[in-house]
C-alpha positions in Angstrom: 73.2 47.0 91.0 76.3 47.4 92.9 76.2 51.3 93.4 73.0 50.9 95.2 73.9 51.0 98.7 75.6 54.3 97.9 72.2 55.9 98.1 70.1 55.9 101.1 68.0 59.0 102.6 68.8 59.9 106.2 68.0 62.8 109.1 69.6 66.2 108.8 71.4 65.0 111.8 73.0 62.4 110.6 74.2 64.4 107.5 75.8 67.2 110.1 77.3 64.5 111.8 78.9 62.5 108.9 80.3 65.7 107.4 78.1 65.2 103.7 79.3 67.9 100.6 76.2 69.3 99.1 77.1 68.6 95.5 73.7 69.6 93.7 70.0 70.0 94.5 69.3 65.9 93.5 72.3 65.3 95.9 70.0 66.2 99.0 70.3 63.4 100.2 73.2 61.1 99.5 75.9 60.9 102.2 79.0 59.6 100.3 80.8 57.6 103.4 78.0 55.3 103.6 79.7 52.8 101.7 81.7 52.1 104.3 78.6 51.3 106.5 78.1 47.4 107.3 76.1 45.8 104.9 75.4 42.3 103.4 78.5 41.7 101.8 80.2 40.9 105.5 83.3 43.3 104.2 85.6 45.1 106.5 85.3 48.8 106.0 88.6 49.0 104.4 87.6 46.0 102.0 84.4 48.3 101.0 86.4 51.3 100.3 89.0 48.9 98.2 85.2 47.9 96.7 84.0 50.7 94.8 87.4 53.0 94.3 87.9 50.2 91.6 84.5 49.2 91.1 83.2 48.8 87.1 80.5 51.7 87.9 82.3 55.0 87.1 79.9 56.8 89.7 81.1 54.9 92.3 84.5 55.6 91.9 83.7 59.3 91.2 81.7 59.4 94.5 84.9 57.8 96.4 87.1 60.7 95.0 84.6 63.0 95.9 84.8 61.5 99.7 87.7 61.0 100.1 88.5 63.8 102.8 85.8 62.2 105.2 87.3 58.8 104.6 90.7 60.3 105.3 89.1 61.8 108.8 87.2 58.4 109.9 90.1 56.5 109.3 92.6 58.8 110.8 92.6 57.5 114.2 95.0 54.4 113.3 97.8 55.3 111.5 98.1 51.8 109.5 94.0 51.7 108.3 95.2 55.5 107.6 98.4 54.9 105.5 96.0 51.6 103.6 93.5 54.9 102.5 96.6 56.8 101.0 97.9 54.5 99.5 94.2 53.6 97.7 94.6 57.2 96.7 97.6 56.8 94.6 96.2 53.5 92.8 93.0 56.0 92.3 95.1 58.4 90.8 96.0 55.7 88.1 92.4 55.7 86.8 91.4 55.6 82.8 88.3 57.8 83.5 89.3 61.3 83.1 86.2 62.7 85.3 87.8 60.2 88.1 90.9 62.3 88.2 89.8 65.2 88.0 87.7 64.7 91.1 90.6 63.0 93.0 93.0 66.1 91.9 90.0 68.6 93.1 90.2 67.0 97.0 93.8 67.0 96.9 94.0 71.2 98.5 91.6 69.9 101.5 93.4 66.9 101.8 96.5 68.6 102.4 95.1 70.7 104.7 93.9 68.1 106.4 97.3 66.9 106.8 98.8 69.8 107.6 96.5 70.2 110.8 97.0 66.8 111.5 101.2 66.5 110.7 102.2 65.2 114.0 100.4 62.5 113.2 101.2 62.0 109.7 104.1 63.7 108.8 105.5 62.7 105.3 102.1 61.7 104.0 101.4 64.8 101.9 105.1 64.9 100.2 105.1 61.1 99.7 101.8 60.4 98.4 99.9 63.7 96.9 102.7 65.6 95.3 103.4 63.2 93.2 100.2 63.0 92.4 100.0 66.6 91.6 103.4 66.3 89.3 101.8 64.0 87.1 99.3 65.1 86.1 100.8 68.6 84.9 101.9 66.0 82.1 98.4 64.5 81.9 96.5 63.6 78.4 93.4 65.6 79.8 93.1 68.9 79.5 90.6 69.3 82.0 92.9 66.8 84.5 96.1 69.4 83.5 94.3 72.4 84.7 93.0 71.2 87.6 96.4 69.8 88.7 97.7 73.2 87.8 95.0 75.4 90.0 95.5 72.4 92.6 99.2 73.5 92.4 98.8 77.1 92.8 96.4 76.4 96.0 99.0 75.0 97.6 101.5 77.1 97.4 99.4 80.3 98.4 98.3 78.4 101.4 102.2 77.1 101.9 101.1 73.4 102.3 104.2 72.4 100.1 107.7 72.7 101.1 109.9 74.6 99.4 112.0 70.9 98.5 109.4 69.4 97.0 109.1 72.8 94.8 112.8 72.9 93.8 113.3 68.4 93.2 109.7 67.4 92.3 107.8 70.8 90.5 110.6 72.4 89.3 112.3 70.0 87.2 109.1 68.9 85.9 108.1 72.6 84.7 111.8 72.9 83.1 111.3 69.4 80.9 107.8 70.4 79.8 109.1 73.7 78.3 112.3 72.1 76.4 112.1 73.7 73.0 111.2 69.6 71.5 108.5 69.9 74.2 104.7 69.5 73.1 103.1 72.8 72.2 100.1 72.7 74.5 102.3 71.4 77.4 105.0 73.8 77.0 102.5 77.2 76.9 100.7 75.5 79.8 103.8 74.8 81.8 105.2 78.2 81.1 102.0 80.0 82.5 101.8 78.0 85.8 105.8 78.8 85.9 105.1 82.5 85.6 102.6 82.1 88.5 104.9 80.1 90.3 108.0 82.6 90.5 106.4 85.1 92.9 106.0 82.3 95.3 109.3 80.8 95.7 112.4 82.0 96.4 115.0 84.1 94.6 117.5 80.9 94.3 114.8 78.7 93.3 113.9 81.4 90.2 117.2 81.8 89.0 117.3 78.3 88.0 114.2 79.1 85.8 115.5 82.2 84.7 117.6 81.2 82.0 115.0 79.0 80.6 112.5 82.1 80.8 115.1 84.1 78.7 115.0 81.3 76.2 111.0 81.1 76.5 111.0 85.2 75.4 112.5 84.7 72.2 110.6 81.6 71.1 109.6 82.8 67.3 107.3 79.4 67.0 104.8 80.3 69.6 103.5 83.9 70.1 101.3 82.1 73.2 104.7 81.5 75.0 105.7 85.2 74.2 102.4 86.4 75.1 102.7 85.1 78.7 106.1 85.5 79.3 105.2 89.3 78.2 102.4 89.1 80.9 104.6 87.8 83.8 107.5 89.6 82.8 107.4 92.0 85.4 107.0 89.3 88.4 110.0 87.6 87.1 112.3 91.3 87.1 110.8 91.8 90.7 112.2 88.4 92.2 115.8 88.3 90.9 116.8 91.7 91.3 118.2 94.4 89.9 121.4 92.9 88.9 119.9 90.7 86.9 117.5 92.6 85.4 119.7 94.7 83.9 121.9 92.1 82.6 119.8 89.2 81.4 115.9 90.4 81.2 116.5 94.6 79.9 117.5 92.8 76.5 114.4 90.5 76.1 112.2 93.2 77.1 113.1 95.3 74.2 112.4 92.6 71.9 109.0 91.9 73.3 108.1 95.5 73.5 108.9 95.7 69.5 107.3 92.6 69.0 104.9 91.9 65.7 102.1 91.0 67.7 100.0 93.8 69.3 98.6 91.7 72.5 102.5 91.3 73.1 103.7 94.9 73.1 100.1 95.4 75.2 101.1 93.2 78.0 104.3 94.7 78.0 102.7 97.9 79.0 100.9 96.5 81.4 103.7 95.9 83.3 106.2 98.7 82.4 105.9 99.7 86.1 107.0 96.7 87.8 110.2 96.5 85.4 111.0 100.4 85.9 110.9 99.6 89.9 113.7 96.8 89.1 116.1 98.9 87.2 118.8 101.6 88.5 117.5 105.3 87.9 119.9 105.8 84.9 118.3 102.8 83.2 115.0 104.2 83.9 115.5 107.5 82.5 117.7 106.7 79.2 116.5 103.6 78.1 113.1 102.8 79.5 112.0 106.1 78.7 112.5 106.4 75.4 111.0 102.9 75.0 108.1 104.0 76.7 107.7 106.8 74.7 107.7 104.1 71.7 104.8 102.0 73.0 102.9 105.5 73.8 103.0 106.3 69.8 102.4 102.7 69.1 100.0 101.8 65.7 97.7 99.8 68.1 95.2 101.4 70.1 95.1 99.2 72.3 98.7 99.2 72.7 98.4 102.9 72.9 95.7 102.4 75.5 97.3 100.4 78.1 100.6 102.4 77.8 98.5 105.2 79.0 96.5 103.7 81.8 100.4 102.9 83.0 102.1 106.3 82.2 101.5 107.3 85.6 102.6 104.6 87.6 105.4 104.5 85.4 106.4 108.7 86.4 106.4 107.3 89.8 108.9 105.2 89.1 111.0 108.0 89.3 110.4 109.4 92.7 112.8 109.4 95.3 111.6 109.2 99.1 114.8 111.4 100.3 114.0 114.3 97.8 110.5 114.3 98.3 110.2 113.2 102.1 107.3 111.1 101.4 106.5 107.4 100.9 103.6 105.0 100.1 103.2 102.0 102.9 102.3 98.6 101.9 98.5 99.6 102.0 99.1 102.7 100.4 99.1 105.2 102.8 101.3 108.5 102.5 103.4 108.9 105.3 106.2 111.6 105.9 109.7 110.2 106.0 111.0 110.2 109.6 113.9 112.3 110.3 117.0 110.4 112.2 116.6 110.1 116.0 120.1 110.7 116.5 119.8 114.2 115.0 117.4 116.8 114.9 118.7 119.0 112.6 119.9 116.4 110.1 117.8 116.1 107.2 115.7 113.3 106.3 117.0 109.7 106.5 116.2 106.5 104.5 117.4 103.3 105.6 117.9 101.4 102.3 117.5 97.8 101.1 121.0 97.7 101.1 121.5 99.0 104.7 123.6 102.4 104.5 121.3 105.5 105.1 120.6 107.7 102.6 120.4 111.5 103.1 118.9 113.8 100.8 120.8 117.3 99.8 117.6 119.4 101.5 114.8 118.9 103.3 111.8 119.1 101.1 110.6 122.7 101.7 106.8 124.5 101.4 107.0 127.1 98.9 107.4 129.6 102.0 110.5 128.0 102.7 109.3 126.2 106.0 110.3 122.2 106.6 107.8 120.1 105.6 105.3 119.5 109.3 105.5 116.4 110.4 102.3 113.9 110.7 102.0 114.4 115.0 102.4 118.4 114.0 99.6 118.3 111.2 97.0 116.0 113.7 97.4 118.2 116.8 96.4 121.2 114.1 99.4 123.1 116.0 100.0 126.1 113.5 102.7 127.9 115.4 104.9 124.7 115.2 104.5 124.7 111.6 105.1 128.3 110.9 108.2 129.3 113.1 111.2 126.6 113.1 113.3 126.3 115.9 115.9 129.3 115.9 118.8 127.4 117.4 118.2 124.4 113.6 118.2 127.6 111.5 121.6 129.1 113.0 122.8 125.7 113.1 122.6 125.0 109.0 123.4 128.6 108.3 126.8 127.7 110.2 126.9 124.6 108.4 125.8 125.5 104.9 127.8 128.4 104.4 130.5 128.3 107.4 129.5 131.7 108.8 130.0 132.4 112.5 126.8 132.9 114.3 124.6 135.7 114.1 124.1 138.5 116.9 120.8 138.3 119.0 119.5 141.4 117.2 119.9 139.7 113.8 118.3 136.4 114.8 114.9 137.0 113.6 116.2 139.0 110.1 118.6 135.8 109.4 116.0 133.4 110.3 113.4 135.6 107.9 116.2 135.5 105.0 116.9 131.9 105.0 113.0 131.4 103.5 113.5 129.1 100.4 112.6 130.9 96.9 112.9 129.3 94.0 115.8 132.1 92.7 117.6 131.7 95.0 117.5 128.0 95.1 118.7 127.5 92.0 121.7 130.4 92.5 125.2 128.6 93.4 126.3 129.6 96.6 128.2 133.1 96.6 132.0 132.5 98.5 132.2 133.7 101.6 135.0 136.8 101.7 134.9 137.6 105.0 138.4 136.7 105.7 139.8 138.4 102.3 138.3 141.5 103.8 140.1 141.3 107.2 143.2 140.9 105.3 142.4 144.3 103.1 141.9 146.1 106.1 145.2 145.3 107.3 147.4 145.7 104.1 147.3 149.8 105.5 147.3 152.7 102.5 147.4 151.7 99.1 149.4 153.1 96.4 148.8 155.6 93.7 148.1 153.2 91.2 146.0 150.9 93.1 143.8 153.6 93.4 143.5 154.6 89.9 142.5 151.0 89.1 140.4 151.2 92.1 138.9 154.3 90.9 138.6 152.6 87.1 136.5 149.5 88.2 134.4 151.3 90.6 133.4 153.6 87.9 133.0 150.5 85.2 130.4 149.0 88.2 128.7 152.3 88.8 127.9 152.2 85.3 126.4 149.1 85.2 123.8 150.2 87.8 121.4 151.7 85.8 121.2 148.6 83.2 120.7 146.1 86.4 117.6 148.2 87.4 116.1 148.4 84.0 116.5 144.7 83.3 115.2 143.2 86.5 112.3 146.0 86.6 112.1 144.4 83.3 111.2 141.1 84.2 108.9 142.3 87.4 106.8 143.5 85.0 106.8 140.1 82.9 105.9 138.3 86.2 103.3 140.6 87.2 100.6 138.5 84.9 101.3 135.3 87.0 101.0 136.6 90.6 98.7 133.9 91.5 101.6 131.2 91.6 103.7 131.1 94.7 106.8 130.5 92.7 106.7 133.6 91.3 105.5 135.7 94.1 108.7 134.3 95.9 110.6 135.7 92.9 108.6 138.7 92.8 109.7 139.4 96.3 113.7 138.7 96.2 113.4 140.9 92.8 111.9 143.7 94.2 114.1 143.8 97.3 117.2 143.3 95.0 115.9 146.4 92.7 115.1 148.2 95.9 119.0 147.8 96.7 119.9 149.0 93.2 118.2 152.1 93.7 119.3 152.8 97.2 123.0 152.3 96.2 122.6 154.6 93.0 121.4 157.6 94.6 123.6 157.2 97.5 126.8 157.0 95.5 125.4 159.8 93.1 125.1 162.4 96.5 128.5 161.3 97.5 130.3 162.1 94.2 128.6 165.2 94.1 129.4 166.5 97.4 132.7 165.3 98.4 134.5 164.3 95.0 135.9 165.9 91.4 136.6 165.3 88.0 139.5 165.9 88.8 141.2 164.2 92.1 138.3 162.0 92.9 139.3 159.3 94.4 136.7 156.9 95.9 137.8 155.3 99.5 138.4 151.3 98.3 136.8 150.9 102.0 133.8 152.1 101.0 133.5 150.2 97.7 134.2 147.5 99.9 131.2 148.2 102.1 128.8 148.7 99.2 129.2 145.2 98.3 128.6 144.0 101.9 125.4 146.6 102.5 123.9 145.0 99.2 124.6 141.5 101.0 122.9 142.7 103.9 119.5 144.1 102.0 116.8 142.3 103.9 114.0 141.3 101.1 110.7 143.2 101.6 107.3 142.3 100.3 106.0 143.5 96.8 103.1 145.3 98.6 105.8 147.6 100.5 108.1 148.3 97.7 104.9 149.4 95.4 104.5 151.9 98.6 108.0 153.3 99.0 109.3 153.3 95.8 112.2 155.5 97.0 114.1 155.6 99.5 113.5 158.1 102.9 115.9 160.2 104.5 115.8 158.1 107.3 116.6 155.2 105.0 119.8 156.8 103.8 121.0 157.4 107.1 120.9 154.0 108.8 122.7 153.0 105.2 125.2 155.6 105.3 125.8 154.6 109.4 125.9 150.9 108.2 128.6 151.8 106.0 131.1 153.2 108.4 131.3 149.6 110.4 131.6 146.9 108.2 130.3 143.1 109.7 130.7 140.6 107.0 129.8 138.0 109.3 126.3 139.4 110.1 125.2 139.0 106.7 122.2 136.2 106.2 123.4 133.4 104.2 120.6 133.3 101.5 120.2 137.2 101.2 120.3 138.1 97.4 123.5 139.8 96.4 123.5 141.7 93.1 126.9 140.6 91.6 128.6 142.9 89.1 129.7 141.3 86.0 128.3 142.0 83.2 128.3 138.4 82.1 126.3 137.5 85.6 124.1 140.3 84.9 122.8 138.5 81.5 122.9 135.3 82.9 120.6 136.4 85.7 118.2 138.1 83.0 118.2 135.3 81.2 117.5 132.5 83.3 114.7 134.6 84.6 113.2 135.5 81.1 113.1 131.8 80.5 111.2 131.2 83.7 108.7 133.6 82.7 108.7 132.6 79.0 108.0 129.0 80.2 105.6 129.9 83.0 103.6 131.5 79.7 104.2 127.9 78.1 101.8 126.7 81.4 104.8 124.3 82.4 108.2 125.1 84.1 111.3 123.2 82.8 111.8 120.2 85.3 114.4 117.6 85.6 113.1 115.0 87.4 111.5 113.4 84.8 111.8 112.8 81.1 110.1 116.0 79.6 108.5 114.3 76.8 107.0 111.7 79.8 105.4 114.6 81.4 103.8 116.1 78.2 102.8 112.3 77.2 100.9 112.6 80.8 99.6 116.4 80.6 98.1 115.3 77.1 95.5 113.1 78.8 92.9 115.7 79.3 93.2 116.3 75.5 89.2 115.6 74.2 91.0 114.6 70.9 92.7 111.4 73.0 89.5 110.3 74.2 88.5 109.9 70.7 91.4 108.0 69.5 92.5 106.1 72.9 90.4 105.6 75.5 86.8 107.2 76.5 88.0 106.7 80.4 91.9 108.0 79.8 90.8 111.1 81.9 90.0 108.8 84.4 93.0 107.2 84.3 95.0 110.8 84.4 93.4 111.6 87.7 93.5 108.3 89.4 97.4 108.2 88.7 97.9 112.6 89.2 98.8 111.9 93.0 101.6 109.6 91.9 103.2 112.0 89.3 102.7 114.6 91.7 104.9 113.3 94.3 107.4 112.2 91.9 107.8 115.9 90.7 107.4 117.4 94.2 105.7 120.6 95.1 108.2 122.9 93.5 107.0 121.8 90.5 103.3 121.8 90.8 102.9 124.5 88.3 103.2 121.8 85.7 100.0 120.2 86.9 97.8 122.8 87.9 96.2 123.2 84.9 95.6 119.8 84.4 94.0 119.1 88.0 92.2 122.4 87.4 90.7 120.8 83.9 90.2 117.0 85.7 88.3 118.8 88.2 85.6 120.3 85.8 85.4 116.9 83.8 82.1 116.7 82.8 82.6 112.7 83.8 81.6 111.9 87.5 83.8 109.1 87.9 86.9 111.4 86.9 85.9 114.2 89.7 85.1 110.8 91.9 88.5 109.7 91.6 90.0 113.0 92.4 87.9 113.6 95.3 88.7 110.4 97.0 92.8 111.3 96.7 92.4 115.3 97.0 93.8 114.4 100.6 97.0 112.6 99.6 97.6 115.3 97.3 97.3 117.8 100.0 99.7 115.9 101.9 102.0 116.2 99.1 101.7 119.9 98.1 101.7 121.1 101.6 100.1 123.8 103.4 100.3 127.1 101.3 99.8 125.1 98.2 96.8 123.6 99.5 95.0 126.5 100.7 95.9 128.3 97.3 94.8 125.8 94.8 93.0 122.5 96.7 90.2 124.2 98.5 88.8 126.0 96.0 88.3 122.7 94.1 87.9 121.1 97.7 84.5 123.1 97.9 83.2 122.6 94.4 83.4 118.7 95.4 81.2 119.1 98.6 78.5 120.6 96.3 78.8 117.8 93.7 77.1 114.5 92.9 77.0 112.3 96.1 78.9 109.8 94.2 81.6 112.6 94.2 80.9 114.2 97.7 81.4 110.6 99.3 85.0 110.7 98.0 85.4 114.2 100.1 83.4 113.1 103.2 85.6 109.8 103.4 88.7 111.6 103.9 87.2 115.1 105.4 89.0 114.5 108.7 92.8 113.8 106.5 91.9 117.0 104.5 90.8 119.2 107.1 93.8 118.6 109.4 96.3 119.9 107.0 94.7 123.4 106.4 95.3 126.4 108.7 93.0 126.7 111.7 91.1 129.8 110.3 90.7 127.9 107.3 89.7 124.9 108.7 86.9 126.4 110.6 84.9 127.7 107.8 84.0 124.3 107.2 81.8 123.8 110.5 79.2 125.9 108.4 79.2 123.6 105.4 79.0 120.2 107.9 75.3 120.5 107.5 74.8 120.3 103.8 76.0 116.7 104.1 73.0 115.4 106.0 71.2 116.8 102.6 71.6 113.7 99.9 70.4 113.3 96.3 69.0 110.0 97.3 67.8 109.3 101.1 68.2 106.0 101.2 71.9 106.0 100.9 72.3 106.0 104.5 75.9 104.7 104.1 76.6 109.0 103.5 75.3 109.5 106.8 77.1 106.6 108.5 79.8 107.9 107.0 79.7 111.6 108.3 78.9 110.7 111.3 82.4 108.7 111.6 84.1 111.6 110.6 82.7 113.7 113.0 83.9 111.8 115.6 87.8 112.0 114.2 87.5 116.3 113.3 85.9 117.1 117.0 90.0 117.0 117.8 90.7 119.6 115.2 87.8 122.5 116.9 87.3 123.7 120.4 84.7 122.6 122.7 82.5 125.7 121.5 82.9 125.0 118.2 82.0 121.1 118.6 79.5 122.5 120.5 77.6 125.0 118.4 78.0 123.0 115.4 78.8 119.5 115.7 76.3 118.7 118.7 73.0 119.5 116.6 74.1 117.0 114.0 74.7 114.3 116.1 71.7 114.7 117.6 69.9 114.4 114.2 71.4 111.7 113.3 70.4 110.0 116.5 66.9 110.0 115.2 67.9 108.5 111.8 65.5 105.6 110.7 68.6 102.9 110.1 70.2 101.6 112.8 73.5 101.3 111.8 73.4 105.4 111.6 71.8 105.4 115.2 74.6 103.1 116.4 77.7 105.2 115.5 75.7 108.2 116.0 75.3 107.6 119.9 79.5 107.0 119.8 79.5 110.5 118.3 77.3 112.0 121.3 79.0 110.4 124.0 82.7 111.9 122.3 81.4 115.0 122.5 80.1 115.0 126.0 83.8 113.8 126.5 85.6 116.7 125.2 83.0 119.1 126.8 84.4 118.0 130.4 87.9 117.3 129.1 87.9 120.9 128.1 86.7 122.1 131.3 83.3 123.4 129.8 81.1 121.6 132.8 78.3 124.1 131.7 78.5 122.9 128.0 78.5 119.4 129.0 75.8 120.0 131.6 73.2 121.7 129.2 74.0 119.1 126.5 73.1 116.5 129.2 70.0 118.0 129.6 69.0 117.8 125.9 70.0 114.1 126.0 67.5 113.9 128.7 64.7 115.7 126.9 65.2 114.3 123.8 65.7 110.6 124.5 64.9 109.9 128.0 61.4 111.2 127.7 61.2 110.1 123.9 57.8 109.2 123.3 59.4 106.4 121.1 61.2 103.5 123.0 64.3 103.7 120.4 65.1 106.7 121.7 64.2 105.5 125.7 66.3 102.8 124.3 69.2 104.7 123.2 69.8 106.6 126.4 69.9 103.7 127.9 72.9 103.0 125.7 74.5 106.5 125.9 74.5 106.1 129.7 76.3 102.5 129.7 78.8 104.0 127.3 79.8 107.5 129.3 80.2 105.1 132.1 82.8 102.7 130.1 84.6 105.3 128.7 84.9 107.6 131.6 83.6 110.9 129.4 82.7 112.3 132.7 83.0 112.6 136.9 81.1 109.9 138.5 79.8 112.1 140.6 78.3 114.2 138.2 76.7 110.9 136.7 75.3 110.1 139.5 73.9 113.5 140.0 72.5 114.3 136.2 72.0 111.1 134.4 71.4 108.2 136.7 68.2 109.3 138.5 66.6 108.9 134.7 68.4 106.1 134.0 67.1 104.4 136.8 63.2 105.5 135.8 63.8 103.6 132.8 63.9 100.4 134.7 60.3 100.3 135.1 59.4 101.8 131.2 56.6 99.7 129.6 58.8 98.0 126.6 61.1 95.1 127.5 63.6 95.9 125.0 64.3 99.4 126.9 64.4 97.7 130.4 66.9 95.0 128.5 69.9 98.0 127.7 68.6 99.4 131.4 69.6 96.1 132.9 72.8 95.5 130.8 74.1 99.3 131.7 73.6 98.6 135.4 75.2 95.2 135.7 77.6 95.3 133.5 79.0 99.2 133.8 77.5 101.2 136.7 77.7 98.6 139.1 81.2 98.1 138.5 82.4 100.8 139.1 84.2 101.9 142.5 82.2 104.8 143.2 79.1 102.9 143.6 80.4 99.9 144.9 81.5 101.3 148.0 80.0 100.7 151.1 79.2 104.3 152.1 78.1 105.3 148.6 74.8 107.0 148.4 73.5 105.5 145.6 74.5 102.0 146.7 71.2 101.0 148.1 68.9 102.5 145.1 71.4 100.1 142.9 70.8 97.1 144.5 66.4 98.0 144.5 66.7 98.5 141.3 68.8 95.4 140.2 66.6 93.1 142.2 63.6 94.7 140.2 65.3 93.7 137.0 66.2 90.8 138.1 62.4 89.6 138.9 61.1 91.6 135.7 58.5 89.0 133.5 60.8 89.5 130.6 62.9 86.5 130.5 65.8 88.7 128.6 65.7 91.6 131.1 65.9 89.0 134.0 68.7 87.8 132.0 71.1 90.8 132.0 69.8 91.7 135.1 71.5 88.3 136.7 74.3 88.2 134.0 78.1 88.0 135.8 79.7 90.7 134.0 82.8 88.9 134.2 81.4 86.4 131.7 81.5 87.5 128.0 79.4 90.4 126.8 76.7 89.7 124.8 76.2 92.3 121.8 73.0 93.7 122.0 73.6 96.2 119.2 70.8 94.6 117.2 68.4 95.1 119.5 68.9 99.0 118.8 
């Protein structure tokens, strides 16, 4: 009968006062600390605690263990009593009943949080009394107690409640003892599991103490459970200890685990492969980890192959280098552009490495048309001019730095700027040597001897004999490239080759005419300077678009005269640095043709060669869309491919987008809507990676398809509509104004979150369009959303209306703003439903608070309608009117000035509302504006 005093009924207020914990429906009337109340035993509260803490009744001891937190709170005012309670807790931890020990351990995190909050009063209580209990229970013979202590220890670490000293001196030694080879199997498996979970919360120095033991456990030949736990947590160890320790100590163990005889261990290795790869050098990643990963993809176990394919895209993403891609992911997953060095506006992108020095990439990431990657600020402004035309001084500076040439004349700046645009043909060619100084030297050498002239004649005839072959070879390559003109890379190659072909034709015809008019077979001695001029002139040929080449296959007389005039006075320094030059060497002709033919053949095989990642990994990734893989590996393998595609595209770079283009189009038309939904949620990131030109060519058609897809797919497009549209050119962006209305139609009318997301995006994309477009297209959508059946949609739509009105006045379109105001008055202020009239009061308040329009305009056009609602028959409308008047309108200096024409009318309206029959109206009409404002959104 000793436990009868634990049970009594009490009121609800008493339960709140004493901090009663609900332990189930059968315990609703129990206050755990009731045993401390005075009873017939005449014992002190501490004496009664001792009595029930060590009672023979197990249930009494469980109740005491459960209520320890409340007991400590009641005794926290007296330090001596508090220490006595903690000593009692320490003695209770040795209870022989496992359930009592488990109950006690469950309360340890809560007690630790209480002690942390009261640390000034009890600084060492937790470390002295509770940490030894947690550590001791790690070796408890009862499984439930051990599991509870492990969970409690992890909670203490996550909350930062256990100090580093206690971890190193009390916890880690116990874990090392439990993982000894001679330790019990159960203890060892559990200790390995908790040790692997602790590494992410420990310092690098502490983890290094456990590293040697971890390496030994990875090779445990007797217990596969130990190896499996090590494999599952291998990545965490690698990320903590760093690259050097990973490559010296852990890499060999990882190879052993990847070739383990149990498929579960190999699968665990595949799951953590990306983290391991991030902890190694690029050389190790390419030469060692890539072949190892390929072995996992071809593993005999389907579960291993499945895990490997799921990790394939993430593993490929570890090959990405922000210094070359120009983009990087933040910790929250946001994709941003690598900022330029502030010290030099013409310098390439600068990335601060973890070791301190600044890494400068070899070249700035470039769009397909040669433009540098635009900054996010310029994208958000929608400034197409700044994205199309780089500053001239920057272009000239790059030309001088890269080619050591003097600055060009003003008349040739535009030509040089055009020719410096990037194209894949010139990019992969080695830079041509600067021969301007040699030419100057040749000019000053005087007339040649007879023997030298003969050599020049022979050399020039040899070079001239190569022209027909060169034209034929270039034409052959152009014919092969014609079927692939939809690719931007191919377009750039065709443009360069067409210019080279025309240059060869011009020179060939000019030489033939010159030989026929001024030379004879006996004494024809070509001038060496004209031979030199031909080389220079070819270097100065400006590439023309393929369409112009098709219209003008043969040179005109004006072109011949211009060429002859150019040959008279050679100016080598005016040659654009990146202009195509036909080098007259037989071996070089063959190499050019072979490179271009290989490029064409690679295009026909649907993948150009790339050297960013091992080609085998790319081939394996592209195979994830094969229907056979869904049958033999994983039915959702296409979804995993779609999920990791932006990371793979970022790694390969926009210059290798053709490798992924077909795969992306296949995924975009997949029969599974989950695959298309995944692409829809990431298409804005992919657009940022590819740049505006490739986005317009390849992503916009797929984006348009997603707009007509299921709601589950459309929501992905809608959620990032602003992020995608801001990357498009203004003319392409404007086409979507006509399609925004389609988002109002959904498969399920109850899907109100779809309309809520639309309103949020419309607020953002307003900055991308002119005020005329906003008024003509977005205004009607906003007004429709304001009448939605769901209050959350209406609430955000009122904000949208306010933003539209603010844009009208910010752009100086007062006439459109006045028309919009009149429409708001008709639609809301005179609405037969009270919800519309209430919305008008809220819109007026938001307009005043955000200064959307001049106050004199507000007073003239909106204030009379707002004041008229103060007599509305519905109290909820008058509440919003009183709130808008008292908290916003009457606080504006325009209306507070003594000479204001509206002050008297406002004060009369305020007095009327203060005398309203509804108490809520009186409350808001009399509320001090400086007090904390109440949220009245629930009223709307």
